[in-house]
Phi, psi and omega in degrees: 000159174252112182245137180241142179264016182302149179267331187225339183292151184285126176297321183294322179295323176294315183297325185293338180263010175254167177272348181229067182300337179291344181258011181256137180206156173267137172231090189266106177273160182247141186277138352284130189297336179280353182245312186286128188277347186284143169225111175274114174267116190258112182280125174275172182298331183246007179300130182281162176299324179295317180296316179297313181299322179295314180298318179294320180293319179298316179302315179294320184294328181266010172086019178266171172258091181281132178232130179278126180228168180268168185269095174223168183298121181084357183055231181257303188298305182294325178297318182292324186268355184303316185276353173301311179287322180302312183288329175298316180292324176297315181292329179300322179277319187285323186256176180262033179259145173274166179293330176296320181292320178294317176301322183295329177295320180292316181289330176297325178289339179124356177292140180294331179221147172281174185298325181283319176296323179293321177299318177298322182292314183281336180110127186278349183273358180300125178084359183296315182299321178295319180292327177294320181293323183266006172080016181257359177287120189216085181296341182288325185236359178241113186300317182297322178294323176297318179301316180297316179299328179279358182082012178268085188266001181119201186300328183293340176250009181064020180200128176209237169296324177250162164270157181230132177281177181299329178266019174066027174281135180283135179228125178300147179244122184296326182294326180293315179293327176296323178293324176301315180295321177297319181295319176304315181295319179298325181272357180071031183259126171262113184299140183244165177290141175228143175276160176299325179297318179296317179299316178301312183295319183287336174284314194254334181294325173296330176295312177302312185300319180294327176297318176299318180293325177296317177296316178306315184281354180080024182265359173217149185283319186207159179303322182297329177296320178295319178300316179298317181299314182286324180293317185265348178258330182235009181057033171303135189306122182298327182297337179281344184086357184102167187296321183288322176294321180295321177300317177298321182294317179296322182114117185296325176301320179292320178297314180299314181300316180294316179299319178299319179294315180292325179295321179294322181281335184230068185298340179278352181261093186298337182290347175273342182293120187299138174298144177296327178297319177298315178300317181296321179297317181293318178299324180278354182056046180226143172293159183303315184302318180288316182297316183292323180297328182270346185286116181260107180236150172296151181301133181291147177289345183275340182228000000 
């Protein structure tokens, strides 16, 4: 078989230029691959049952947690967490919170790192070249782009949102926060008070919502698969049961109400628009796990 570790490229586009598209599959490992246990096996439109079974068996044999997912942009884990960082950066400009304080809300919930510390760990230059090509790289009004322009690429340069000591201890940098304040002024933003609850909801409710949309689209077999993906791919706190279980625990009516409110205030942020599946669960007065178990659908062509 031909297996690719790509994070975002389309498995189907790769398969179409081969003579054996049925033997092509994604095997997406998570960095650092020798530590992170998740393996997303990404089924293409023409991946054969034999190819899928082989990929799943290989994952188990090398000690990973293989989960079968569908072929969409970002697959499951990266797609779900994409807006976690986006909304953190929005709140940094909009509210009177520092990046350390926003990170602290995430770690209080059980995440090993907040969104800004995680960005420093993975590297702030990811996607920069693409943004430069499409004209969206803007150091004047985007703090992360300014950091990259200054050579503050994250932990690998010992400087990103935070400074880093030789033993990798995070240290706040006054110049970075001063740049945040300058950016607010350039954008005409007067920072407002935010509650810890609002910061929590805006970080994590879009993650829940994207999980519902992934299930809707047929890119995951069941909610528990999504929980496994986030727990073992992003170190989502295991005690929470994973994002979909946590959404059920919080209560889907409360999640829906908050998403509707944020969507009305931020109509340009599609990740706040509630998934129809979430709406259906609330209408049925059932948690996702119960609703999905009873939902009888024909097998998706994507999985």
